[in-house]
MARNU-663695 format. One line per 5 residues: their letters; for each residue y, z, x of N, C-alpha, C. Coordinates in nm, 3 decimals, padded with zeros to 5 digits. Example, Ala and Ser with C-alpha at 12.3 -4.5 7.8 and 13.67 -1.06 7.14 Angstrom:
BEGIN
as	-00.569/00.780/01.319/-00.450/00.780/01.230/-00.330/00.780/01.320  -00.225/00.708/01.285/-00.106/00.714/01.367/00.003/00.787/01.290
//
This chain:
BEGIN
mnrpf	-00.117/00.000/00.083/00.000/00.000/00.000/00.124/00.000/00.088  00.225/-00.073/00.051/00.340/-00.088/00.136/00.452/00.009/00.101  00.424/00.103/00.014/00.523/00.205/-00.017/00.477/00.337/00.043  00.571/00.421/00.092/00.531/00.549/00.149/00.493/00.647/00.040  00.413/00.745/00.075/00.386/00.853/-00.019/00.413/00.984/00.053
plpvi	00.484/01.077/-00.015/00.525/01.201/00.051/00.412/01.301/00.057  00.405/01.373/00.167/00.312/01.485/00.179/00.391/01.607/00.220  00.363/01.722/00.160/00.437/01.843/00.196/00.394/01.895/00.332  00.479/01.975/00.393/00.442/02.044/00.515/00.353/02.160/00.478  00.234/02.166/00.536/00.139/02.270/00.500/00.077/02.326/00.625
gagsq	00.007/02.436/00.610/-00.061/02.496/00.722/00.007/02.622/00.769  -00.021/02.662/00.892/00.029/02.788/00.946/00.181/02.793/00.942  00.234/02.906/00.892/00.378/02.923/00.886/00.445/02.858/00.768  00.367/02.794/00.680/00.427/02.722/00.568/00.457/02.811/00.449  00.404/02.933/00.446/00.422/03.018/00.331/00.553/03.093/00.339
ppdda	00.630/03.098/00.227/00.759/03.166/00.229/00.739/03.316/00.223  00.845/03.393/00.251/00.837/03.537/00.232/00.803/03.570/00.087  00.755/03.692/00.065/00.710/03.730/-00.069/00.819/03.719/-00.173  00.946/03.739/-00.133/01.054/03.739/-00.232/01.121/03.602/-00.244  01.067/03.500/-00.179/01.126/03.367/-00.186/01.057/03.284/-00.293
elqvl	01.131/03.189/-00.348/01.073/03.100/-00.448/00.990/02.993/-00.379  00.869/02.972/-00.426/00.779/02.874/-00.365/00.826/02.734/-00.399  00.846/02.651/-00.298/00.892/02.514/-00.318/00.777/02.419/-00.292  00.722/02.360/-00.397/00.612/02.266/-00.383/00.634/02.149/-00.476  00.554/02.045/-00.460/00.565/01.929/-00.547/00.529/01.966/-00.690
ampre	00.591/01.899/-00.787/00.552/01.917/-00.926/00.411/01.864/-00.945  00.328/01.941/-01.011/00.188/01.906/-01.025/00.155/01.873/-01.171  00.051/01.796/-01.194/00.012/01.764/-01.331/-00.034/01.888/-01.405  -00.015/01.888/-01.535/-00.055/02.002/-01.618/-00.198/01.991/-01.664  -00.256/01.873/-01.657/-00.393/01.852/-01.702/-00.470/01.778/-01.593
matfa	-00.601/01.792/-01.598/-00.685/01.718/-01.505/-00.675/01.569/-01.533  -00.651/01.490/-01.428/-00.645/01.345/-01.445/-00.785/01.291/-01.471  -00.796/01.198/-01.563/-00.924/01.134/-01.592/-00.911/00.985/-01.561  -01.026/00.921/-01.536/-01.022/00.780/-01.496/-00.979/00.693/-01.613  -00.892/00.598/-01.585/-00.855/00.494/-01.680/-00.853/00.363/-01.604
mpsvp	-00.920/00.261/-01.657/-00.925/00.131/-01.590/-00.784/00.075/-01.577  -00.742/00.038/-01.455/-00.608/-00.020/-01.439/-00.595/-00.148/-01.521  -00.473/-00.177/-01.560/-00.449/-00.299/-01.636/-00.423/-00.415/-01.541  -00.466/-00.533/-01.581/-00.437/-00.653/-01.504/-00.290/-00.689/-01.525  -00.211/-00.707/-01.418/-00.069/-00.737/-01.436/-00.048/-00.861/-01.522
qaadd	00.032/-00.846/-01.628/00.054/-00.957/-01.720/00.145/-01.064/-01.661  00.239/-01.019/-01.575/00.338/-01.113/-01.521/00.295/-01.174/-01.388  00.174/-01.143/-01.343/00.131/-01.192/-01.212/00.110/-01.343/-01.214  00.148/-01.406/-01.106/00.120/-01.548/-01.087/-00.031/-01.570/-01.085  -00.078/-01.677/-01.151/-00.222/-01.702/-01.158/-00.284/-01.715/-01.019
galaa	-00.211/-01.776/-00.927/-00.263/-01.792/-00.792/-00.279/-01.658/-00.722  -00.180/-01.568/-00.737/-00.189/-01.435/-00.676/-00.300/-01.354/-00.741  -00.314/-01.366/-00.873/-00.420/-01.293/-00.943/-00.558/-01.341/-00.899  -00.574/-01.472/-00.885/-00.703/-01.527/-00.840/-00.732/-01.485/-00.697  -00.630/-01.485/-00.611/-00.651/-01.445/-00.471/-00.688/-01.297/-00.463
ardll	-00.621/-01.214/-00.544/-00.652/-01.071/-00.545/-00.793/-01.047/-00.596  -00.832/-01.118/-00.699/-00.969/-01.105/-00.750/-01.071/-01.144/-00.643  -01.044/-01.252/-00.571/-01.138/-01.296/-00.468/-01.146/-01.195/-00.353  -01.032/-01.136/-00.316/-01.032/-01.032/-00.213/-01.120/-00.914/-00.255  -01.099/-00.868/-00.377/-01.175/-00.753/-00.426/-01.323/-00.787/-00.441
arfhs	-01.352/-00.912/-00.478/-01.493/-00.952/-00.489/-01.561/-00.949/-00.353  -01.490/-00.991/-00.247/-01.548/-00.983/-00.112/-01.570/-00.839/-00.070  -01.472/-00.756/-00.101/-01.487/-00.614/-00.070/-01.603/-00.553/-00.147  -01.615/-00.588/-00.274/-01.723/-00.534/-00.357/-01.859/-00.579/-00.306  -01.868/-00.701/-00.255/-01.994/-00.749/-00.200/-02.038/-00.663/-00.082
afcaw	-01.944/-00.628/00.007/-01.977/-00.539/00.120/-02.010/-00.398/00.069  -01.940/-00.355/-00.033/-01.964/-00.224/-00.095/-02.107/-00.216/-00.148  -02.153/-00.323/-00.212/-02.287/-00.324/-00.270/-02.396/-00.324/-00.162  -02.365/-00.375/-00.044/-02.463/-00.380/00.064/-02.473/-00.249/00.140  -02.391/-00.150/00.104/-02.384/-00.022/00.174/-02.439/00.089/00.086
apagd	-02.517/00.179/00.143/-02.572/00.293/00.070/-02.482/00.413/00.092  -02.410/00.460/-00.012/-02.318/00.573/00.006/-02.385/00.698/00.060  -02.513/00.718/00.030/-02.582/00.839/00.077/-02.646/00.819/00.214  -02.633/00.701/00.271/-02.698/00.673/00.399/-02.599/00.643/00.510  -02.650/00.583/00.618/-02.567/00.546/00.731/-02.530/00.398/00.721
galpr	-02.479/00.345/00.828/-02.443/00.204/00.830/-02.293/00.185/00.832  -02.252/00.063/00.867/-02.109/00.032/00.875/-02.044/00.047/00.739  -01.927/00.109/00.739/-01.856/00.131/00.614/-01.800/-00.002/00.560  -01.803/-00.021/00.428/-01.740/-00.141/00.370/-01.591/-00.141/00.400  -01.542/-00.251/00.451/-01.403/-00.258/00.492/-01.353/-00.400/00.477
ldlag	-01.230/-00.415/00.430/-01.168/-00.546/00.412/-01.029/-00.544/00.474  -01.008/-00.628/00.573/-00.879/-00.637/00.641/-00.780/-00.708/00.550  -00.665/-00.646/00.530/-00.561/-00.704/00.444/-00.445/-00.763/00.524  -00.454/-00.758/00.656/-00.347/-00.812/00.739/-00.329/-00.961/00.709  -00.205/-01.003/00.692/-00.176/-01.143/00.665/-00.188/-01.183/00.520
tpeat	-00.225/-01.090/00.433/-00.236/-01.123/00.291/-00.096/-01.144/00.232  -00.075/-01.251/00.156/00.058/-01.275/00.098/00.106/-01.156/00.013  00.236/-01.135/00.014/00.295/-01.021/-00.055/00.262/-01.021/-00.204  00.263/-01.135/-00.267/00.234/-01.142/-00.411/00.091/-01.098/-00.440  -00.001/-01.136/-00.352/-00.141/-01.095/-00.370/-00.157/-00.946/-00.348
lkvvd	-00.090/-00.892/-00.244/-00.096/-00.748/-00.218/-00.039/-00.668/-00.336  00.064/-00.721/-00.398/00.123/-00.650/-00.512/00.022/-00.637/-00.625  -00.054/-00.743/-00.650/-00.157/-00.736/-00.753/-00.266/-00.636/-00.714  -00.309/-00.640/-00.587/-00.410/-00.545/-00.540/-00.362/-00.402/-00.558  -00.235/-00.376/-00.522/-00.178/-00.243/-00.538/-00.185/-00.197/-00.684
evlge	-00.146/-00.287/-00.774/-00.137/-00.250/-00.916/-00.275/-00.224/-00.975  -00.373/-00.305/-00.941/-00.503/-00.287/-01.005/-00.583/-00.172/-00.943  -00.555/-00.139/-00.817/-00.624/-00.025/-00.757/-00.558/00.108/-00.791  -00.427/00.109/-00.810/-00.357/00.231/-00.847/-00.365/00.338/-00.739  -00.328/00.461/-00.776/-00.330/00.574/-00.683/-00.417/00.684/-00.739
gevai	-00.513/00.730/-00.659/-00.604/00.836/-00.700/-00.555/00.974/-00.662  -00.648/01.068/-00.652/-00.612/01.208/-00.638/-00.582/01.250/-00.494  -00.631/01.177/-00.394/-00.620/01.224/-00.256/-00.528/01.133/-00.175  -00.435/01.194/-00.103/-00.349/01.123/-00.008/-00.360/01.193/00.127  -00.354/01.114/00.234/-00.371/01.167/00.369/-00.260/01.111/00.458
qvagt	-00.207/01.198/00.541/-00.107/01.156/00.640/-00.152/01.204/00.777  -00.144/01.116/00.876/-00.179/01.151/01.014/-00.056/01.127/01.100  -00.007/01.235/01.162/00.111/01.224/01.248/00.071/01.172/01.385  00.169/01.119/01.457/00.143/01.072/01.592/00.163/00.923/01.603  00.122/00.867/01.715/00.131/00.724/01.739/-00.006/00.673/01.782
pglri	-00.070/00.587/01.703/-00.018/00.538/01.575/-00.027/00.644/01.467  00.060/00.630/01.367/00.052/00.716/01.250/-00.032/00.648/01.143  -00.081/00.727/01.051/-00.164/00.675/00.942/-00.111/00.723/00.809  -00.109/00.633/00.711/-00.080/00.668/00.572/-00.198/00.617/00.491  -00.268/00.706/00.427/-00.392/00.672/00.357/-00.382/00.720/00.213
qesvf	-00.415/00.634/00.119/-00.411/00.669/-00.023/-00.541/00.629/-00.090  -00.604/00.724/-00.157/-00.721/00.691/-00.237/-00.676/00.614/-00.360  -00.755/00.516/-00.402/-00.726/00.443/-00.524/-00.778/00.521/-00.644  -00.763/00.467/-00.764/-00.819/00.533/-00.881/-00.972/00.527/-00.880  -01.028/00.445/-00.792/-01.172/00.440/-00.772/-01.207/00.538/-00.660
agvwr	-01.270/00.648/-00.693/-01.295/00.754/-00.595/-01.370/00.698/-00.474  -01.319/00.729/-00.356/-01.381/00.684/-00.233/-01.342/00.545/-00.190  -01.252/00.479/-00.262/-01.197/00.349/-00.220/-01.054/00.375/-00.172  -01.031/00.354/-00.043/-00.909/00.395/00.023/-00.829/00.276/00.074  -00.698/00.290/00.068/-00.606/00.198/00.135/-00.556/00.266/00.261
vcvlg	-00.580/00.208/00.376/-00.545/00.267/00.505/-00.438/00.181/00.571  -00.324/00.242/00.599/-00.214/00.173/00.666/-00.188/00.241/00.800  -00.188/00.163/00.907/-00.163/00.214/01.042/-00.022/00.173/01.082  00.056/00.270/01.129/00.196/00.246/01.164/00.216/00.256/01.314  00.290/00.161/01.370/00.321/00.163/01.511/00.431/00.261/01.544
adgal	00.469/00.267/01.672/00.572/00.360/01.717/00.705/00.334/01.648  00.731/00.208/01.609/00.857/00.174/01.543/00.849/00.189/01.392  00.736/00.238/01.342/00.720/00.256/01.197/00.674/00.132/01.125  00.660/00.021/01.196/00.616/-00.103/01.133/00.466/-00.099/01.108  00.423/-00.173/01.005/00.282/-00.177/00.970/00.205/-00.252/01.078
aadwl	00.109/-00.183/01.142/00.032/-00.244/01.250/-00.106/-00.289/01.203  -00.161/-00.225/01.100/-00.291/-00.263/01.045/-00.298/-00.213/00.902  -00.380/-00.281/00.821/-00.385/-00.252/00.678/-00.522/-00.294/00.628  -00.598/-00.200/00.571/-00.730/-00.238/00.520/-00.773/-00.152/00.402  -00.870/-00.205/00.328/-00.941/-00.130/00.224/-01.071/-00.080/00.285
easpv	-01.111/00.040/00.243/-01.233/00.100/00.295/-01.300/00.182/00.185  -01.431/00.177/00.182/-01.509/00.266/00.095/-01.579/00.368/00.183  -01.556/00.496/00.156/-01.616/00.602/00.237/-01.590/00.736/00.169  -01.665/00.840/00.206/-01.633/00.974/00.154/-01.492/01.016/00.190  -01.451/00.989/00.314/-01.313/01.008/00.361/-01.298/00.917/00.482
pqval	-01.184/00.854/00.502/-01.170/00.760/00.614/-01.197/00.825/00.750  -01.283/00.761/00.827/-01.322/00.818/00.956/-01.205/00.826/01.052  -01.108/00.736/01.041/-00.994/00.739/01.134/-00.917/00.870/01.124  -00.911/00.929/01.004/-00.841/01.057/00.988/-00.918/01.169/01.057  -01.050/01.169/01.041/-01.131/01.272/01.105/-01.127/01.257/01.257
daara	-01.131/01.134/01.304/-01.124/01.110/01.449/-00.993/01.163/01.506  -00.883/01.144/01.433/-00.753/01.191/01.479/-00.749/01.343/01.484  -00.808/01.409/01.383/-00.811/01.555/01.382/-00.889/01.609/01.500  -01.004/01.550/01.528/-01.089/01.599/01.635/-01.030/01.567/01.773  -00.967/01.451/01.786/-00.912/01.411/01.916/-00.799/01.505/01.960
aaadr	-00.726/01.560/01.863/-00.613/01.647/01.895/-00.653/01.792/01.917  -00.779/01.826/01.889/-00.821/01.966/01.885/-00.904/02.005/02.007  -00.902/02.135/02.038/-00.985/02.192/02.144/-01.109/02.254/02.082  -01.211/02.274/02.163/-01.336/02.327/02.110/-01.342/02.479/02.114  -01.231/02.543/02.147/-01.225/02.689/02.144/-01.083/02.733/02.112
lppvd	-01.067/02.856/02.072/-00.935/02.908/02.040/-00.862/02.948/02.168  -00.731/02.930/02.171/-00.656/02.972/02.290/-00.644/03.124/02.292  -00.627/03.184/02.411/-00.603/03.328/02.416/-00.469/03.362/02.352  -00.467/03.467/02.275/-00.347/03.506/02.201/-00.324/03.655/02.220  -00.201/03.691/02.254/-00.166/03.833/02.263/-00.156/03.890/02.121
vpqga	-00.207/04.010/02.104/-00.205/04.076/01.974/-00.092/04.178/01.973  00.013/04.153/01.895/00.127/04.246/01.896/00.096/04.372/01.817  00.173/04.474/01.841/00.161/04.596/01.762/00.193/04.565/01.617  00.114/04.618/01.528/00.131/04.592/01.386/00.030/04.496/01.329  -00.042/04.425/01.415/-00.149/04.337/01.367/-00.269/04.421/01.326
mnspa	-00.325/04.391/01.207/-00.436/04.471/01.157/-00.567/04.392/01.154  -00.572/04.289/01.073/-00.697/04.217/01.050/-00.712/04.090/01.133  -00.603/04.039/01.190/-00.611/03.912/01.262/-00.704/03.916/01.382  -00.711/04.024/01.461/-00.804/04.022/01.575/-00.949/04.002/01.532  -00.990/04.066/01.423/-01.128/04.048/01.374/-01.150/03.906/01.323
liael	-01.049/03.851/01.256/-01.062/03.714/01.205/-01.071/03.614/01.319  -00.991/03.634/01.423/-00.996/03.545/01.538/-01.132/03.554/01.607  -01.186/03.675/01.618/-01.318/03.692/01.680/-01.425/03.622/01.597  -01.414/03.630/01.464/-01.512/03.564/01.376/-01.505/03.413/01.392  -01.386/03.359/01.394/-01.372/03.214/01.410/-01.419/03.168/01.548
gaqla	-01.388/03.245/01.651/-01.431/03.209/01.785/-01.582/03.205/01.797  -01.649/03.301/01.731/-01.795/03.303/01.734/-01.853/03.182/01.660  -01.790/03.144/01.550/-01.836/03.027/01.476/-01.824/02.900/01.560  -01.711/02.885/01.629/-01.690/02.765/01.711/-01.789/02.760/01.827  -01.821/02.875/01.882/-01.909/02.879/01.999/-02.049/02.829/01.967
rrapg	-02.095/02.851/01.843/-02.232/02.812/01.810/-02.240/02.695/01.712  -02.125/02.638/01.677/-02.125/02.534/01.575/-02.176/02.400/01.628  -02.252/02.330/01.545/-02.296/02.193/01.572/-02.249/02.104/01.458  -02.222/01.976/01.484/-02.180/01.886/01.377/-02.277/01.888/01.259  -02.223/01.891/01.139/-02.307/01.891/01.020/-02.350/02.028/00.973
dpthv	-02.314/02.134/01.048/-02.349/02.269/01.004/-02.281/02.302/00.872  -02.339/02.393/00.793/-02.277/02.433/00.666/-02.137/02.492/00.689  -02.057/02.486/00.585/-01.921/02.537/00.591/-01.920/02.689/00.606  -01.835/02.737/00.694/-01.808/02.880/00.704/-01.665/02.902/00.657  -01.648/02.985/00.555/-01.517/03.006/00.492/-01.467/03.147/00.522
vnltl	-01.343/03.155/00.567/-01.273/03.282/00.583/-01.166/03.286/00.474  -01.181/03.375/00.380/-01.090/03.382/00.266/-00.975/03.476/00.300  -00.862/03.421/00.338/-00.746/03.501/00.376/-00.687/03.574/00.257  -00.713/03.526/00.137/-00.660/03.589/00.017/-00.714/03.731/00.002  -00.831/03.757/00.056/-00.895/03.887/00.039/-00.846/03.992/00.139
fplta	-00.771/03.947/00.242/-00.733/04.040/00.349/-00.585/04.075/00.339  -00.552/04.202/00.353/-00.410/04.236/00.371/-00.366/04.194/00.510  -00.266/04.110/00.517/-00.219/04.057/00.646/-00.072/04.092/00.664  -00.041/04.150/00.777/00.098/04.182/00.809/00.167/04.060/00.866  00.297/04.071/00.885/00.372/03.962/00.948/00.316/03.933/01.087
qdhqv	00.276/04.039/01.159/00.219/04.021/01.292/00.083/03.951/01.285  00.005/03.978/01.181/-00.121/03.908/01.162/-00.098/03.758/01.145  00.000/03.722/01.064/00.031/03.580/01.043/00.074/03.515/01.174  00.149/03.587/01.255/00.191/03.532/01.384/00.071/03.504/01.473  -00.024/03.595/01.474/-00.144/03.578/01.555/-00.221/03.455/01.509
leral	-00.239/03.440/01.378/-00.314/03.326/01.325/-00.243/03.194/01.354  -00.111/03.195/01.346/-00.036/03.073/01.374/-00.049/03.033/01.521  -00.050/03.130/01.611/-00.061/03.099/01.754/-00.202/03.057/01.790  -00.301/03.115/01.724/-00.440/03.081/01.753/-00.480/02.948/01.689  -00.415/02.914/01.579/-00.452/02.793/01.503/-00.327/02.710/01.475
pvgpv	-00.267/02.650/01.578/-00.151/02.564/01.553/-00.187/02.449/01.460  -00.088/02.401/01.387/-00.109/02.293/01.292/-00.146/02.164/01.366  -00.249/02.095/01.317/-00.292/01.970/01.375/-00.224/01.850/01.309  -00.266/01.728/01.343/-00.195/01.608/01.298/-00.229/01.561/01.157  -00.337/01.614/01.096/-00.385/01.558/00.970/-00.349/01.651/00.854
amisr	-00.286/01.594/00.752/-00.253/01.668/00.630/-00.304/01.589/00.511  -00.368/01.658/00.419/-00.422/01.596/00.298/-00.375/01.673/00.177  -00.362/01.603/00.065/-00.337/01.669/-00.061/-00.430/01.608/-00.165  -00.498/01.694/-00.239/-00.590/01.652/-00.344/-00.542/01.710/-00.474  -00.510/01.624/-00.570/-00.455/01.669/-00.697/-00.564/01.673/-00.803
gfgnc	-00.557/01.776/-00.885/-00.649/01.790/-00.997/-00.589/01.891/-01.091  -00.655/02.004/-01.113/-00.591/02.119/-01.176/-00.502/02.181/-01.070  -00.370/02.157/-01.076/-00.284/02.198/-00.967/-00.309/02.107/-00.849  -00.321/02.162/-00.729/-00.351/02.078/-00.614/-00.411/02.161/-00.503  -00.476/02.092/-00.411/-00.532/02.154/-00.291/-00.468/02.087/-00.171
ritst	-00.420/02.166/-00.078/-00.355/02.115/00.042/-00.439/02.153/00.164  -00.467/02.056/00.244/-00.561/02.072/00.356/-00.491/02.027/00.483  -00.498/02.110/00.586/-00.436/02.077/00.714/-00.535/02.098/00.827  -00.543/02.002/00.917/-00.622/02.025/01.037/-00.549/02.123/01.128  -00.622/02.189/01.215/-00.563/02.276/01.316/-00.600/02.220/01.453
lardv	-00.545/02.282/01.556/-00.576/02.238/01.692/-00.701/02.306/01.747  -00.778/02.368/01.657/-00.913/02.413/01.689/-01.009/02.320/01.617  -01.102/02.262/01.691/-01.189/02.159/01.635/-01.268/02.211/01.516  -01.262/02.136/01.406/-01.338/02.165/01.283/-01.291/02.292/01.213  -01.171/02.339/01.241/-01.112/02.449/01.165/-00.996/02.393/01.084
wrvqy	-01.004/02.411/00.952/-00.906/02.355/00.859/-00.844/02.467/00.776  -00.716/02.454/00.749/-00.650/02.541/00.652/-00.658/02.474/00.515  -00.706/02.548/00.415/-00.724/02.494/00.281/-00.656/02.588/00.183  -00.557/02.537/00.111/-00.477/02.619/00.020/-00.481/02.558/-00.120  -00.514/02.640/-00.219/-00.525/02.595/-00.357/-00.409/02.652/-00.439
fnsmn	-00.342/02.563/-00.513/-00.234/02.601/-00.602/-00.275/02.565/-00.745  -00.242/02.651/-00.840/-00.273/02.617/-00.978/-00.163/02.529/-01.038  -00.176/02.498/-01.167/-00.082/02.406/-01.231/00.057/02.467/-01.246  00.070/02.597/-01.222/00.200/02.663/-01.224/00.259/02.677/-01.083  00.200/02.605/-00.988/00.249/02.604/-00.850/00.235/02.740/-00.780
tliln	00.136/02.817/-00.821/00.112/02.947/-00.760/-00.006/02.937/-00.664  00.011/02.988/-00.544/-00.098/02.990/-00.447/-00.205/03.087/-00.496  -00.324/03.036/-00.523/-00.430/03.121/-00.578/-00.545/03.143/-00.481  -00.555/03.060/-00.378/-00.662/03.078/-00.281/-00.616/03.019/-00.147  -00.628/03.100/-00.042/-00.582/03.060/00.090/-00.697/03.085/00.187
tlevv	-00.754/02.977/00.243/-00.874/02.992/00.324/-00.863/02.917/00.456  -00.948/02.957/00.549/-00.977/02.880/00.668/-01.122/02.834/00.657  -01.147/02.705/00.678/-01.282/02.652/00.668/-01.324/02.593/00.802  -01.440/02.636/00.851/-01.500/02.579/00.971/-01.605/02.480/00.925  -01.573/02.350/00.935/-01.657/02.245/00.879/-01.608/02.112/00.934
dvpev	-01.694/02.009/00.930/-01.651/01.876/00.975/-01.527/01.831/00.900  -01.531/01.842/00.767/-01.416/01.814/00.681/-01.438/01.889/00.551  -01.335/01.953/00.494/-01.353/02.029/00.371/-01.406/01.941/00.256  -01.499/01.997/00.182/-01.565/01.920/00.076/-01.468/01.871/-00.030  -01.361/01.946/-00.054/-01.267/01.908/-00.160/-01.202/01.774/-00.131
alaaa	-01.198/01.731/-00.004/-01.135/01.604/00.032/-01.231/01.486/00.023  -01.360/01.513/00.003/-01.462/01.408/00.010/-01.491/01.347/-00.125  -01.518/01.217/-00.126/-01.576/01.151/-00.244/-01.727/01.164/-00.232  -01.791/01.219/-00.334/-01.936/01.239/-00.332/-02.008/01.105/-00.348  -02.137/01.104/-00.309/-02.216/00.980/-00.318/-02.218/00.927/-00.461
edled	-02.231/01.017/-00.559/-02.234/00.970/-00.698/-02.100/00.915/-00.742  -01.989/00.968/-00.687/-01.857/00.912/-00.717/-01.844/00.771/-00.661  -01.896/00.750/-00.540/-01.891/00.617/-00.480/-01.977/00.518/-00.557  -02.092/00.562/-00.604/-02.177/00.475/-00.688/-02.103/00.436/-00.815  -02.037/00.533/-00.876/-01.962/00.506/-00.999/-01.846/00.411/-00.971
srarl	-01.778/00.430/-00.859/-01.666/00.342/-00.824/-01.713/00.200/-00.801  -01.830/00.184/-00.744/-01.884/00.050/-00.721/-01.903/-00.023/-00.855  -01.957/00.049/-00.954/-01.977/-00.012/-01.086/-01.844/-00.042/-01.154  -01.750/00.050/-01.145/-01.620/00.030/-01.211/-01.542/-00.084/-01.145  -01.555/-00.096/-01.013/-01.486/-00.204/-00.944/-01.541/-00.339/-00.988
aelid	-01.670/-00.348/-01.011/-01.729/-00.472/-01.064/-01.670/-00.505/-01.200  -01.651/-00.403/-01.284/-01.590/-00.425/-01.416/-01.448/-00.477/-01.401  -01.373/-00.420/-01.305/-01.235/-00.464/-01.284/-01.232/-00.611/-01.242  -01.320/-00.649/-01.151/-01.322/-00.788/-01.103/-01.355/-00.884/-01.218  -01.451/-00.845/-01.302/-01.483/-00.926/-01.419/-01.363/-00.936/-01.512
wmgdg	-01.294/-00.825/-01.531/-01.178/-00.821/-01.619/-01.068/-00.913/-01.567  -01.046/-00.910/-01.435/-00.946/-00.998/-01.378/-00.986/-01.144/-01.398  -01.115/-01.175/-01.388/-01.161/-01.311/-01.414/-01.136/-01.351/-01.558  -01.158/-01.256/-01.651/-01.132/-01.285/-01.792/-00.984/-01.314/-01.815  -00.898/-01.241/-01.742/-00.755/-01.267/-01.755/-00.717/-01.407/-01.708
ldgaa	-00.782/-01.453/-01.603/-00.756/-01.587/-01.554/-00.809/-01.692/-01.652  -00.927/-01.666/-01.708/-00.983/-01.759/-01.806/-00.895/-01.771/-01.928  -00.839/-01.654/-01.972/-00.751/-01.654/-02.088/-00.623/-01.731/-02.062  -00.570/-01.716/-01.938/-00.447/-01.788/-01.903/-00.472/-01.937/-01.899  -00.593/-01.976/-01.857/-00.626/-02.119/-01.850/-00.638/-02.177/-01.989
//
């Protein structure tokens, strides 16, 4: 997609003082449900046909891939696609619940479509210009996970514990032990910060031990979930807000990637079927115009 999408600053140090008003994005009041995108009525027949053919090629690769297995991810390069065709692709794919931003050079702007697990990935150069653009089907785009891991260390840095810190030393020791014995694919280990009384000094310790990493995600549903990578490998900050914008759960997760950000295998199977329906629908629109 050629339009930017905003992501809030999240992670260590992002929480306001207790007496401050929480400033977050306005969230939907109800759970979003799937609705088939409409075929643009004003689209040029040539652009509509080209967009349908692009999506049909992508769907063919999607059908050859097993969401629950291994193998090359379905991917369609959109570089060089005419603007009119891209506009149709944007409209029919829409915007889904998950958006991802990766800071750095190159930067990444990733938006899930209304088809769960079908992602638009835009790579930005140092000057902010679009350097690469593709569609991908996956639980979560691998480029985002690669960026999180590349920026992170495999152990926590040494941190001085100031007077007044209560629970942070034990939490840091727990996380350090998890990292020392963790292997890729291990089950999630969750540290629920909501359950612990934390002083200002505790928050300082956690911020120093777990600096914010380059990857930020937001998943919208009932309220929203905000996910931030840290500079400790496979340690993520995961914060849940309800529909009233109230922080209801604040956790640290030691995992390859938090499950809330992933499209499940059954979601990908469903998206494959729905995408076929969309392609047929676009063909019907062309037949009707003819």
